[in-house]
N, CA, C and O of each residue as an XYZ file, in Angstrom:
864
protein
N     -15.338   -124.311   -238.738
C     -15.613   -124.048   -237.317
C     -14.594   -125.258   -236.658
O     -14.279   -126.324   -237.188
N     -14.225   -124.775   -235.444
C     -13.141   -126.040   -234.609
C     -13.825   -126.751   -234.331
O     -15.042   -126.562   -234.332
N     -13.146   -128.002   -233.940
C     -13.844   -128.823   -233.156
C     -14.260   -128.766   -232.211
O     -15.418   -129.152   -232.055
N     -13.484   -128.239   -231.089
C     -13.922   -127.805   -229.790
C     -14.518   -126.167   -230.087
O     -13.815   -125.199   -230.377
N     -15.719   -126.183   -229.953
C     -16.189   -124.708   -230.301
C     -16.690   -123.889   -229.014
O     -17.012   -124.636   -228.090
N     -16.798   -122.811   -228.807
C     -17.254   -122.159   -227.708
C     -18.935   -122.363   -228.069
O     -19.786   -122.979   -227.426
N     -19.056   -121.624   -229.310
C     -20.269   -121.738   -229.542
C     -20.947   -120.292   -229.755
O     -22.174   -120.195   -229.778
N     -20.263   -119.377   -229.881
C     -20.403   -117.853   -229.257
C     -20.400   -117.070   -230.309
O     -19.365   -117.446   -230.860
N     -20.997   -115.943   -231.212
C     -20.761   -115.407   -232.001
C     -20.400   -114.001   -231.359
O     -21.076   -113.043   -230.982
N     -18.829   -114.336   -231.403
C     -18.387   -113.126   -230.087
C     -17.306   -113.010   -231.147
O     -17.494   -113.796   -232.075
N     -16.203   -112.230   -231.270
C     -14.957   -112.151   -232.383
C     -14.165   -112.718   -231.429
O     -13.268   -113.384   -231.945
N     -14.143   -112.712   -229.933
C     -13.088   -113.455   -229.228
C     -13.014   -114.823   -229.076
O     -12.037   -115.546   -229.275
N     -14.335   -115.180   -228.638
C     -14.630   -116.369   -228.985
C     -14.099   -117.257   -230.018
O     -13.554   -118.359   -229.951
N     -14.446   -116.374   -231.132
C     -14.598   -117.595   -232.636
C     -12.898   -117.387   -232.983
O     -12.355   -118.247   -233.676
N     -12.108   -116.232   -232.479
C     -11.088   -116.123   -232.443
C     -10.009   -117.520   -231.618
O      -9.226   -118.234   -232.244
N     -10.262   -117.588   -230.183
C     -10.219   -119.003   -229.569
C     -10.227   -120.249   -229.925
O      -9.419   -121.154   -229.716
N     -11.668   -120.198   -230.740
C     -11.750   -121.611   -231.477
C     -10.494   -121.756   -232.578
O      -9.881   -122.823   -232.557
N     -10.121   -120.816   -233.456
C      -9.066   -121.203   -233.998
C      -7.350   -121.461   -232.999
O      -6.613   -122.446   -233.057
N      -7.220   -120.547   -232.401
C      -6.179   -120.418   -231.989
C      -5.668   -120.313   -230.301
O      -4.591   -119.922   -229.852
N      -7.080   -120.902   -229.473
C      -7.008   -121.020   -228.451
C      -6.500   -122.616   -227.608
O      -6.615   -122.751   -226.389
N      -6.078   -123.453   -228.307
C      -5.356   -124.661   -228.094
C      -4.145   -124.553   -227.490
O      -3.332   -123.678   -227.789
N      -3.922   -125.607   -226.434
C      -2.893   -125.047   -226.049
C      -1.690   -125.317   -226.952
O      -1.863   -126.365   -227.574
N      -0.428   -124.666   -227.254
C       0.778   -124.697   -228.153
C       0.349   -124.110   -229.308
O       1.166   -123.795   -230.173
N      -0.841   -123.917   -229.444
C      -0.954   -123.150   -231.167
C      -0.229   -121.622   -231.035
O       0.707   -121.382   -231.799
N      -0.639   -120.645   -230.117
C       0.157   -119.676   -229.958
C       1.565   -119.645   -230.301
O       2.183   -118.916   -231.078
N       2.081   -120.965   -229.261
C       3.385   -120.932   -229.393
C       3.929   -121.353   -230.795
O       4.960   -120.809   -231.189
N       3.375   -122.184   -231.491
C       4.036   -122.656   -232.897
C       3.692   -121.255   -233.665
O       4.088   -121.322   -234.828
N       3.177   -120.220   -233.410
C       2.819   -119.333   -234.108
C       3.566   -118.057   -233.853
O       3.554   -117.032   -234.534
N       4.177   -118.295   -232.809
C       5.263   -117.545   -232.066
C       6.843   -117.643   -232.858
O       7.679   -116.744   -232.947
N       6.915   -118.989   -233.361
C       8.013   -119.748   -233.197
C       7.986   -118.972   -234.879
O       8.766   -118.074   -235.197
N       6.792   -119.623   -235.913
C       6.708   -119.324   -237.277
C       7.070   -117.938   -237.236
O       7.837   -117.739   -238.178
N       6.858   -116.795   -236.526
C       6.592   -115.525   -236.618
C       8.653   -115.316   -237.545
O       9.008   -114.366   -238.243
N       9.316   -116.260   -237.246
C      10.427   -115.866   -237.012
C      11.286   -116.301   -238.286
O      12.500   -116.204   -238.465
N      10.251   -116.830   -239.148
C      10.215   -117.721   -240.446
C      10.332   -119.154   -240.813
O      10.651   -120.018   -239.996
N      10.007   -119.436   -242.336
C       9.451   -120.814   -242.276
C      10.457   -121.944   -241.530
O      11.660   -121.712   -241.411
N       9.840   -123.192   -241.040
C      10.951   -124.197   -240.224
C       9.916   -125.834   -240.485
O       8.738   -126.179   -240.398
N      11.358   -126.498   -240.866
C      10.721   -127.974   -240.656
C      10.445   -128.260   -239.924
O      10.908   -127.830   -238.867
N       9.411   -129.268   -239.978
C       8.912   -130.038   -238.942
C       9.717   -130.277   -237.708
O       9.316   -129.881   -236.613
N      10.839   -130.915   -237.860
C      11.757   -131.443   -236.689
C      12.673   -130.222   -236.064
O      13.592   -130.407   -235.267
N      12.283   -129.024   -236.539
C      13.439   -127.888   -236.004
C      12.066   -126.882   -235.435
O      12.304   -125.738   -235.048
N      10.510   -127.479   -235.430
C       9.572   -127.051   -234.870
C       9.798   -127.792   -233.617
O      10.173   -127.340   -232.535
N       9.427   -129.347   -234.030
C       9.519   -130.141   -232.769
C      10.769   -129.714   -231.615
O      10.628   -129.592   -230.398
N      11.987   -129.541   -232.409
C      12.974   -129.236   -231.382
C      12.883   -127.847   -230.106
O      13.254   -127.819   -228.932
N      12.337   -126.994   -230.826
C      12.018   -125.397   -230.555
C      11.259   -125.750   -229.793
O      11.758   -125.462   -228.705
N      10.071   -126.338   -229.593
C       8.920   -126.505   -229.051
C       8.669   -127.299   -227.556
O       7.698   -127.250   -226.800
N       9.899   -128.018   -227.456
C      10.230   -129.403   -226.370
C       9.929   -128.623   -225.232
O      10.527   -127.589   -224.933
N       8.737   -129.266   -224.423
C       8.440   -131.027   -224.376
C       7.217   -131.086   -225.320
O       6.406   -131.968   -225.036
N       6.983   -130.446   -226.204
C       5.747   -130.704   -226.845
C       5.988   -132.003   -227.466
O       7.085   -132.413   -227.845
N       4.592   -132.770   -227.555
C       4.638   -134.457   -228.038
C       4.597   -134.142   -229.613
O       4.366   -133.004   -230.023
N       4.861   -135.330   -230.544
C       5.344   -134.988   -232.079
C       3.368   -135.071   -232.594
O       2.719   -134.487   -233.461
N       3.024   -136.060   -231.572
C       1.685   -135.900   -232.000
C       0.632   -134.902   -232.231
O      -0.238   -134.601   -233.048
N       1.253   -134.452   -230.854
C       0.307   -132.787   -230.559
C       0.657   -131.957   -231.662
O      -0.193   -131.317   -232.281
N       2.079   -131.934   -231.982
C       2.519   -130.522   -233.055
C       1.817   -130.889   -234.309
O       1.510   -129.915   -234.995
N       1.440   -132.219   -234.847
C       0.769   -132.585   -236.023
C      -0.436   -132.311   -235.863
O      -0.866   -131.754   -236.873
N      -1.373   -132.459   -234.900
C      -2.416   -132.045   -234.859
C      -2.530   -130.922   -234.921
O      -3.133   -130.569   -235.935
N      -2.029   -129.664   -233.889
C      -1.998   -128.527   -233.845
C      -1.897   -127.772   -235.155
O      -2.595   -126.851   -235.578
N      -0.928   -128.346   -235.656
C      -0.375   -127.947   -237.303
C      -1.570   -128.348   -238.169
O      -2.169   -127.352   -238.573
N      -1.985   -129.263   -238.489
C      -3.029   -129.530   -239.135
C      -4.492   -129.012   -238.758
O      -5.303   -129.328   -239.629
N      -4.993   -128.368   -237.794
C      -5.706   -127.464   -237.058
C      -5.210   -125.830   -237.819
O      -5.885   -124.933   -238.324
N      -4.081   -125.957   -237.652
C      -3.931   -124.019   -238.277
C      -3.636   -124.175   -239.732
O      -4.002   -123.133   -240.276
N      -3.105   -125.062   -240.670
C      -3.585   -125.431   -241.755
C      -4.958   -125.057   -242.062
O      -5.136   -123.990   -242.650
N      -5.913   -125.755   -241.760
C      -7.318   -126.073   -242.061
C      -7.734   -124.622   -242.044
O      -8.329   -124.249   -243.056
N      -7.536   -123.727   -241.087
C      -8.023   -122.690   -240.950
C      -7.352   -121.617   -241.654
O      -7.911   -120.521   -241.704
N      -6.400   -121.763   -242.118
C      -5.911   -121.064   -242.819
C      -4.679   -120.076   -242.373
O      -4.413   -119.030   -242.965
N      -3.943   -120.598   -241.187
C      -3.047   -119.653   -240.407
C      -1.563   -120.015   -240.705
O      -0.595   -119.261   -240.610
N      -1.581   -121.480   -241.132
C      -0.520   -121.872   -241.591
C      -0.378   -122.830   -243.188
O      -1.255   -123.559   -243.651
N       0.604   -122.628   -243.622
C       1.005   -123.475   -244.936
C       2.293   -124.231   -245.096
O       3.397   -123.687   -245.118
N       2.010   -125.956   -245.243
C       2.870   -126.260   -245.774
C       4.098   -126.379   -247.117
O       3.858   -127.339   -247.849
N       4.953   -125.813   -247.398
C       5.411   -125.899   -248.662
C       6.676   -126.510   -249.088
O       7.600   -126.539   -248.275
N       6.866   -127.112   -250.523
C       7.823   -128.138   -250.711
C       9.233   -126.919   -250.912
O       9.151   -125.849   -251.515
N      10.525   -127.499   -250.181
C      11.515   -126.709   -250.626
C      12.151   -126.920   -251.969
O      12.612   -128.054   -252.106
N      12.317   -125.980   -253.166
C      12.776   -125.640   -254.136
C      14.326   -126.765   -254.238
O      15.314   -126.578   -253.527
N      14.243   -127.582   -254.985
C      15.565   -127.896   -255.354
C      16.810   -127.409   -255.533
O      16.863   -126.654   -256.503
N      18.133   -127.599   -254.794
C      18.289   -129.109   -254.642
C      17.907   -129.516   -253.233
O      17.927   -130.693   -252.871
N      17.560   -128.508   -252.451
C      16.968   -128.811   -251.036
C      15.796   -129.826   -251.115
O      15.017   -129.705   -252.060
N      15.600   -130.813   -250.210
C      14.294   -131.501   -249.950
C      13.626   -131.377   -248.506
O      13.948   -130.929   -247.406
N      12.487   -132.030   -249.107
C      11.722   -132.048   -247.767
C      11.069   -130.442   -247.922
O      11.254   -129.696   -248.883
N      10.322   -130.171   -246.789
C       9.154   -129.295   -246.610
C       9.276   -128.639   -245.480
O       9.823   -129.071   -244.466
N       8.592   -127.198   -245.673
C       8.789   -126.288   -244.135
C       7.039   -125.821   -244.030
O       6.144   -125.743   -244.873
N       7.090   -125.636   -242.921
C       5.641   -124.825   -242.430
C       6.339   -123.387   -242.274
O       7.453   -122.996   -241.925
N       4.952   -122.696   -242.770
C       5.095   -121.207   -242.662
C       3.454   -120.600   -242.571
O       2.398   -121.146   -242.890
N       3.781   -118.996   -241.894
C       2.272   -118.483   -241.566
C       1.854   -118.237   -242.964
O       2.584   -118.116   -243.948
N       0.511   -118.179   -242.893
C      -0.253   -117.301   -244.198
C      -0.124   -115.938   -243.503
O       0.300   -115.864   -242.350
N      -0.589   -114.580   -244.398
C      -1.000   -113.713   -243.861
C      -1.510   -113.479   -242.814
O      -0.971   -112.792   -241.946
N      -2.881   -114.123   -242.692
C      -3.658   -114.131   -241.618
C      -2.748   -114.543   -240.240
O      -2.589   -113.878   -239.217
N      -2.217   -115.865   -240.584
C      -1.047   -116.009   -239.323
C      -0.110   -115.198   -239.060
O       0.416   -115.246   -237.949
N       0.322   -114.244   -240.046
C       1.635   -113.451   -239.674
C       0.797   -112.275   -238.758
O       1.305   -111.896   -237.703
N      -0.460   -111.738   -239.194
C      -1.539   -110.869   -238.740
C      -1.666   -110.968   -236.956
O      -2.164   -110.103   -236.236
N      -1.107   -112.185   -236.546
C      -1.340   -112.791   -235.106
C      -0.184   -112.027   -234.403
O      -0.232   -111.806   -233.193
N       0.765   -111.660   -235.115
C       1.959   -111.050   -234.451
C       1.340   -109.933   -233.313
O       1.703   -110.048   -232.142
N       0.703   -109.203   -233.577
C       0.269   -108.272   -232.640
C      -0.246   -108.872   -231.039
O      -0.350   -108.334   -229.937
N      -0.525   -110.412   -231.614
C      -1.533   -110.773   -230.159
C      -0.753   -111.706   -229.615
O      -1.104   -112.283   -228.585
N       0.649   -112.034   -230.365
C       1.499   -112.543   -229.289
C       2.379   -111.375   -228.712
O       2.927   -111.645   -227.644
N       2.545   -110.477   -229.085
C       3.523   -109.242   -228.565
C       2.454   -108.646   -227.593
O       3.036   -108.008   -226.715
N       1.019   -108.625   -227.428
C       0.189   -108.213   -226.533
C      -0.164   -109.226   -225.228
O      -0.649   -108.794   -224.183
N       0.180   -110.733   -225.478
C       0.542   -111.529   -224.156
C       1.681   -111.596   -223.864
O       2.018   -112.030   -222.762
N       2.610   -111.160   -224.832
C       4.089   -110.892   -224.087
C       4.207   -110.048   -223.077
O       4.743   -110.416   -222.032
N       3.647   -108.590   -223.264
C       3.617   -107.547   -222.703
C       2.977   -107.824   -221.820
O       3.588   -107.582   -220.779
N       1.742   -108.341   -221.605
C       0.468   -108.883   -220.941
C       1.652   -109.348   -219.240
O       1.644   -108.801   -218.137
N       2.547   -110.587   -219.779
C       2.956   -111.670   -218.841
C       4.753   -111.006   -218.760
O       5.732   -111.729   -218.570
N       4.782   -110.033   -218.889
C       6.187   -109.282   -218.618
C       6.182   -109.667   -217.132
O       6.677   -110.761   -216.860
N       5.839   -109.144   -216.435
C       5.664   -109.671   -214.894
C       6.470   -111.112   -214.462
O       7.209   -111.319   -213.500
N       6.048   -111.994   -215.520
C       6.152   -113.621   -215.142
C       7.646   -114.086   -215.672
O       7.954   -115.277   -215.716
N       8.293   -113.322   -215.960
C       9.609   -113.402   -216.391
C      10.537   -113.538   -215.214
O      11.535   -114.256   -215.146
N      10.094   -112.807   -214.384
C      11.262   -111.734   -212.748
C      11.841   -113.393   -212.627
O      13.012   -113.716   -212.824
N      10.982   -114.120   -212.341
C      11.655   -115.821   -211.987
C      11.684   -117.022   -212.824
O      10.906   -117.100   -213.775
N      12.694   -118.178   -212.501
C      12.461   -118.689   -213.634
C      12.544   -120.069   -212.879
O      13.432   -120.392   -212.090
N      11.418   -120.851   -213.278
C      11.458   -122.529   -212.819
C      12.875   -123.019   -213.432
O      13.324   -122.618   -214.506
N      13.523   -123.974   -212.553
C      14.633   -124.890   -212.923
C      14.631   -125.847   -213.845
O      15.663   -126.454   -214.131
N      13.121   -126.161   -214.585
C      12.923   -126.884   -215.504
C      12.344   -125.990   -216.586
O      12.101   -126.717   -217.549
N      12.046   -124.841   -216.827
C      11.829   -124.047   -217.731
C      12.730   -124.166   -218.740
O      13.908   -124.201   -218.386
N      12.398   -124.267   -220.375
C      13.372   -124.322   -221.298
C      13.497   -122.972   -221.587
O      12.576   -122.185   -221.367
N      14.469   -122.668   -222.023
C      14.836   -120.958   -222.090
C      15.858   -121.549   -223.992
O      16.632   -122.487   -224.179
N      15.320   -120.447   -225.009
C      15.947   -120.604   -225.998
C      16.149   -118.999   -226.518
O      15.186   -118.237   -226.615
N      17.364   -118.650   -226.797
C      17.396   -116.735   -226.978
C      16.363   -116.132   -228.072
O      16.060   -114.943   -228.167
N      15.833   -117.311   -228.966
C      14.844   -116.433   -229.998
C      14.047   -116.322   -229.150
O      13.075   -115.778   -229.673
N      13.811   -116.552   -227.897
C      12.418   -116.083   -226.843
C      12.584   -114.534   -226.476
O      11.712   -113.677   -226.624
N      13.960   -114.328   -225.934
C      14.234   -113.222   -225.673
C      14.341   -112.107   -227.433
O      14.582   -110.922   -227.201
N      14.262   -112.280   -228.170
C      14.330   -111.508   -229.214
C      12.787   -111.426   -229.417
O      12.642   -110.503   -230.219
N      11.849   -111.808   -229.170
C      10.361   -112.099   -229.412
C      10.162   -110.667   -228.027
O       9.566   -109.591   -228.078
N      10.906   -111.278   -227.002
C      10.549   -109.843   -225.563
C      10.968   -108.697   -226.309
O      10.048   -107.901   -226.500
N      12.045   -108.377   -226.775
C      12.394   -107.424   -227.470
C      11.341   -106.177   -228.246
O      11.121   -104.988   -228.011
N      10.691   -107.498   -229.617
C      10.308   -107.047   -230.479
C       8.874   -106.764   -229.363
O       8.111   -105.876   -229.740
N       8.640   -107.237   -228.498
C       7.315   -106.915   -227.809
C       7.106   -105.667   -226.871
O       6.029   -105.158   -226.561
N       8.364   -105.288   -226.488
C       8.470   -104.496   -225.196
C       9.357   -103.114   -225.635
O       9.676   -102.290   -224.778
N       9.715   -102.956   -227.049
C      10.354   -101.419   -227.405
C       9.125   -100.647   -227.440
O       7.982   -101.103   -227.434
N       9.484    -99.419   -227.477
C       8.366    -98.290   -227.461
C       7.941    -98.173   -229.133
O       8.687    -98.289   -230.106
N       6.610    -97.929   -229.097
C       6.280    -97.906   -230.429
C       6.762    -96.297   -231.075
O       7.035    -96.161   -232.268
N       6.816    -95.029   -229.980
C       7.019    -93.976   -230.691
C       9.161    -93.673   -230.614
O       9.647    -92.559   -230.419
N       9.801    -94.649   -230.773
C      11.036    -94.961   -230.360
C      11.620    -93.938   -231.738
O      11.068    -93.818   -232.831
N      12.856    -93.302   -231.283
C      13.261    -92.474   -232.409
C      14.718    -92.937   -232.468
O      15.090    -94.021   -232.017
N      15.451    -92.114   -233.008
C      16.817    -92.028   -233.549
C      17.668    -93.063   -234.325
O      16.991    -93.959   -234.831
N      18.769    -93.124   -234.493
C      19.566    -93.943   -235.312
C      18.992    -95.292   -234.789
O      18.251    -95.327   -233.806
N      19.377    -96.447   -235.515
C      19.259    -98.015   -235.962
C      20.261    -98.323   -234.698
O      21.273    -97.626   -234.639
N      20.030    -99.429   -233.566
C      21.030    -99.936   -232.891
C      20.955   -101.270   -232.667
O      19.967   -101.842   -232.209
N      22.006   -101.791   -232.988
C      22.433   -103.182   -232.897
C      23.109   -103.924   -231.584
O      24.280   -103.891   -231.208
N      21.992   -104.593   -231.027
C      22.441   -105.336   -229.475
C      22.276   -106.658   -229.332
O      21.193   -107.231   -229.449
N      23.518   -107.275   -229.031
C      23.344   -108.519   -228.845
C      23.205   -108.981   -227.482
O      24.042   -108.623   -226.653
N      22.255   -109.728   -227.157
C      21.725   -110.463   -225.682
C      22.488   -111.971   -225.792
O      22.284   -112.878   -226.599
N      23.640   -111.867   -224.440
C      24.038   -113.498   -224.268
C      23.711   -113.860   -223.199
O      23.553   -113.142   -222.211
N      23.570   -115.044   -223.273
C      23.001   -115.860   -222.203
C      23.563   -117.115   -221.959
O      24.183   -117.542   -222.934
N      23.552   -117.966   -220.829
C      24.468   -119.240   -221.167
C      23.909   -120.171   -221.831
O      24.412   -121.284   -221.980
N      22.891   -119.839   -222.264
C      21.900   -120.875   -223.090
C      22.092   -120.476   -224.490
O      21.460   -121.109   -225.336
N      23.107   -119.231   -224.980
C      23.127   -119.060   -226.603
C      22.959   -117.240   -226.199
O      22.700   -116.592   -225.185
N      23.343   -116.867   -227.951
C      22.753   -115.346   -227.957
C      21.916   -114.977   -228.879
O      21.555   -115.940   -229.555
N      21.431   -113.933   -229.207
C      20.850   -113.341   -230.280
C      21.169   -111.576   -230.733
O      21.639   -110.592   -230.161
N      20.722   -111.824   -231.802
C      21.560   -110.138   -232.125
C      20.514   -109.512   -233.226
O      20.103   -109.933   -234.307
N      20.220   -108.082   -232.321
C      19.183   -107.807   -232.988
C      19.319   -106.465   -233.559
O      20.089   -105.716   -232.958
N      18.667   -105.965   -234.700
C      18.875   -104.427   -235.176
C      17.626   -103.932   -234.710
O      16.591   -104.473   -235.101
N      17.579   -102.527   -233.558
C      16.178   -102.303   -233.415
C      16.141   -100.625   -234.059
O      16.688    -99.664   -233.517
N      15.496   -100.600   -235.103
C      15.286    -99.499   -235.523
C      13.741    -98.427   -235.019
O      12.921    -98.539   -234.107
N      13.878    -97.686   -235.855
C      12.671    -96.775   -235.787
C      11.208    -97.586   -236.147
O      10.171    -97.481   -235.491
N      11.382    -98.317   -237.212
C      10.115    -98.662   -237.914
C      10.347   -100.751   -237.336
O       9.339   -101.431   -237.141
N      11.029   -101.038   -237.261
C      11.085   -102.380   -236.985
C      12.339   -103.072   -236.139
O      13.429   -102.542   -235.928
N      11.994   -104.126   -235.794
C      13.371   -105.108   -235.260
C      13.397   -106.294   -235.354
O      12.643   -107.202   -235.004
N      14.531   -106.218   -235.967
C      15.055   -107.662   -236.690
C      16.255   -108.033   -236.621
O      17.263   -107.330   -236.683
N      16.127   -109.685   -236.428
C      17.444   -110.120   -235.982
C      17.909   -110.391   -236.803
O      17.358   -110.889   -237.785
N      19.252   -110.123   -236.666
C      20.621   -109.869   -237.670
C      21.753   -111.309   -237.299
O      21.888   -111.937   -236.248
N      22.401   -111.461   -238.570
C      23.715   -112.382   -238.328
C      24.450   -111.872   -236.858
O      24.423   -110.810   -236.236
N      25.131   -113.217   -236.634
C      25.963   -112.820   -235.119
C      27.106   -112.508   -235.959
O      28.200   -112.750   -235.449
N      27.098   -112.132   -236.871
C      28.805   -111.724   -237.260
C      28.712   -110.086   -237.837
O      29.667   -109.441   -238.269
N      27.149   -109.564   -237.704
C      26.660   -108.190   -237.900
C      27.459   -107.576   -236.714
O      27.665   -108.314   -235.750
N      28.104   -105.821   -236.678
C      28.796   -105.441   -236.236
C      27.538   -104.656   -235.123
O      26.593   -103.958   -235.489
N      27.918   -105.054   -233.659
C      27.227   -104.956   -232.446
C      27.458   -103.469   -232.007
O      28.627   -103.086   -232.003
N      26.328   -102.456   -231.582
C      26.801   -101.594   -230.532
C      26.967   -101.705   -229.408
O      27.903   -101.302   -228.718
N      25.835   -102.406   -229.067
C      25.904   -102.788   -227.248
C      25.856   -104.252   -227.078
O      25.605   -104.887   -228.103
N      26.114   -105.151   -225.601
C      25.914   -106.400   -225.745
C      25.709   -106.670   -224.540
O      26.676   -106.734   -223.781
N      24.323   -106.909   -224.040
C      23.873   -107.235   -222.757
C      24.106   -108.766   -222.396
O      23.594   -109.770   -222.892
N      25.181   -108.606   -221.221
C      25.323   -110.550   -220.850
C      24.835   -110.977   -219.560
O      25.212   -110.309   -218.598
N      24.003   -112.045   -219.332
C      23.164   -112.442   -218.359
C      22.172   -113.047   -218.227
O      21.349   -112.869   -219.125
N      21.832   -113.880   -217.251
C      21.251   -115.136   -217.288
C      19.635   -114.596   -217.906
O      19.273   -113.447   -217.651
N      19.105   -115.149   -218.387
C      17.809   -114.652   -219.025
C      16.704   -114.236   -218.551
O      15.792   -113.819   -219.266
N      16.651   -114.311   -217.100
C      15.461   -113.571   -216.766
C      15.871   -112.134   -216.122
O      15.111   -111.309   -215.613
N      17.310   -112.059   -216.287
C      17.864   -110.623   -215.933
C      18.271   -109.830   -217.140
O      18.445   -108.614   -217.054
N      18.471   -110.683   -218.588
C      18.147   -109.547   -219.308
C      16.812   -109.674   -219.959
O      16.698   -109.077   -221.030
N      15.933   -110.239   -219.583
C      13.912   -109.787   -219.591
C      14.205   -108.677   -218.977
O      14.046   -107.625   -219.596
N      14.809   -108.648   -217.316
C      14.191   -107.439   -216.532
C      14.986   -106.224   -217.065
O      14.414   -105.148   -216.891
N      16.349   -106.172   -217.759
C      17.313   -105.133   -218.380
C      16.095   -104.598   -219.272
O      16.168   -103.372   -219.358
N      15.036   -105.108   -219.940
C      14.527   -104.083   -220.901
C      13.682   -103.265   -219.957
O      12.847   -102.519   -220.469
N      13.799   -103.311   -218.541
C      12.877   -102.036   -218.008
C      14.265   -101.319   -217.824
O      15.318   -101.872   -217.506
N      14.115   -100.303   -218.021
C      15.526    -99.569   -217.864
C      15.593    -99.072   -216.372
O      16.715    -99.024   -215.868
N      14.847    -98.815   -215.852
C      14.902    -98.244   -214.338
C      15.699    -99.344   -213.601
O      16.612    -99.014   -212.843
N      15.424   -100.471   -213.773
C      16.148   -101.818   -213.101
C      17.612   -101.909   -213.342
O      18.449   -102.221   -212.495
N      17.843   -101.592   -214.638
C      19.302   -101.728   -215.320
C      20.470   -101.155   -214.004
O      21.285   -101.949   -213.532
N      20.419   -100.183   -213.690
C      21.490    -99.961   -212.546
C      21.646   -100.893   -211.253
O      22.640   -101.465   -210.808
N      20.246   -100.847   -210.780
C      20.226   -102.289   -209.458
C      21.118   -103.247   -210.064
O      22.228   -103.505   -209.601
N      20.600   -103.810   -211.170
C      21.279   -105.306   -211.938
C      22.909   -105.433   -212.596
O      23.564   -106.464   -212.747
N      23.352   -103.831   -212.964
C      25.115   -103.979   -212.975
C      25.440   -103.792   -211.287
O      26.441   -104.246   -210.733
N      24.683   -103.253   -210.823
C      25.605   -102.670   -209.026
C      25.324   -104.316   -208.865
O      26.345   -104.789   -208.364
N      24.591   -105.094   -209.037
C      24.692   -106.616   -208.218
C      25.621   -107.176   -208.713
O      26.147   -107.861   -207.836
N      26.254   -107.299   -209.866
C      26.407   -107.849   -210.775
C      25.915   -108.722   -211.179
O      26.446   -109.831   -211.250
N      24.813   -108.459   -211.534
C      24.196   -109.704   -212.485
C      23.841   -109.264   -213.924
O      23.240   -110.171   -214.501
N      24.014   -108.200   -214.666
C      23.836   -107.666   -215.571
C      25.358   -107.192   -216.268
O      25.858   -106.328   -215.548
N      26.020   -107.436   -217.176
C      26.980   -106.642   -217.369
C      26.786   -106.055   -219.259
O      26.412   -106.806   -220.159
N      27.051   -104.998   -219.388
C      27.341   -103.938   -220.498
C      28.071   -104.070   -221.031
O      28.907   -104.645   -220.334
N      28.558   -103.862   -222.295
C      29.636   -103.604   -222.957
C      29.225   -103.051   -224.595
O      28.595   -103.648   -225.469
N      29.814   -101.760   -224.612
C      29.417   -100.638   -225.853
C      29.485    -99.259   -225.828
O      29.761    -98.704   -224.765
N      29.289    -98.652   -226.779
C      29.487    -97.399   -226.997
C      28.413    -96.797   -226.201
O      27.223    -96.869   -226.507
N      28.921    -96.151   -225.078
C      28.405    -95.121   -224.159
C      26.812    -94.521   -224.878
O      25.608    -94.678   -224.676
N      27.641    -93.821   -225.736
C      25.934    -93.643   -226.906
C      24.716    -94.276   -227.140
O      23.524    -94.060   -226.917
N      25.657    -95.436   -227.852
C      24.196    -96.324   -228.236
C      23.649    -97.404   -227.006
O      22.701    -98.178   -227.139
N      24.544    -97.238   -225.717
C      23.899    -97.691   -224.249
C      22.759    -96.645   -224.011
O      21.638    -97.109   -223.804
N      22.886    -95.543   -224.015
C      22.048    -94.246   -223.228
C      20.804    -94.329   -224.353
O      19.652    -94.155   -223.954
N      21.082    -94.615   -225.844
C      19.825    -94.959   -227.125
C      19.061    -95.753   -226.906
O      17.870    -95.572   -227.157
N      19.653    -97.160   -226.230
C      18.817    -98.425   -226.038
C      18.230    -98.170   -224.582
O      17.059    -98.493   -224.379
N      19.006    -97.589   -223.530
C      17.776    -97.151   -222.553
C      16.596    -96.256   -223.179
O      15.505    -96.512   -222.669
N      16.583    -95.655   -223.778
C      15.299    -95.047   -224.545
C      13.948    -95.829   -225.231
O      12.778    -95.520   -225.456
N      14.592    -96.724   -225.377
C      13.815    -97.654   -226.834
C      12.985    -98.561   -226.245
O      12.104    -99.007   -226.979
N      13.036    -99.102   -224.711
C      12.338    -99.521   -224.421
C      11.246    -99.234   -223.506
O      11.656    -98.682   -222.485
N       9.803    -99.455   -223.539
C       8.453    -98.847   -223.171
C       8.683    -99.607   -221.289
O       9.344   -100.607   -221.010
N       8.314    -99.191   -220.832
C       8.290    -99.696   -219.026
C       7.012   -100.312   -219.166
O       6.140   -100.219   -220.030
N       7.150   -101.220   -217.692
C       6.278   -101.886   -217.849
C       4.835   -101.595   -217.328
O       4.671   -100.650   -216.557
N       3.939   -102.258   -217.663
C       2.375   -101.858   -216.955
C       2.613   -101.836   -215.739
O       3.480   -102.500   -215.172
N       1.732   -100.938   -215.157
C       1.491   -101.050   -213.436
C       0.821   -101.968   -212.737
O      -0.360   -101.770   -212.455
N       1.322   -102.844   -212.443
C       0.022   -103.643   -211.576
C      -0.607   -103.180   -210.213
O      -0.175   -102.489   -209.291
N      -1.453   -103.642   -210.377
C      -2.476   -103.269   -208.668
C      -2.113   -104.046   -207.817
O      -2.606   -104.001   -206.690
């Protein structure tokens, strides 16, 4: 039982007992990309305080969602990684991303940006019923770039030297908006979004993203 429990015999309440604290799901989000050293987590989750990160990792370890593993020699140190229960939270993380999709339309000046967060958005926003051949897309922002392979059954981050079918370039809020195919023509016309690549791949890419939910 978490130290701060809702005290309700409800699956949602008991889940929030474990991952409802501030920063917990963001730690899970970053570890979904693979094991990370403590220092890498601290840098990626900035402005989290080091004592807050240490405390959240202890809680997640205690409840069997994260484990700490020593690196094999000749490497030194240790990494944190998700357990099977922790990785099962990916659907939860993606559901939150889809729910808050419209919140990416504007960016506060002090908001941090990391290219890998756009990769998470790609994973959350693709259609489950997508079809056709794999498409490799590179998302380029002023803060950096990430390259993804979108297949019928998976979406994977790949090395930057992988051959790319389509490159999308723009600010992070523009690239997030471009995951709604209906907005792409206006973004291109306004000069906010640049698309470079095989026209057939561009058309394929437009079909893999699900439209955002209709808001009342």
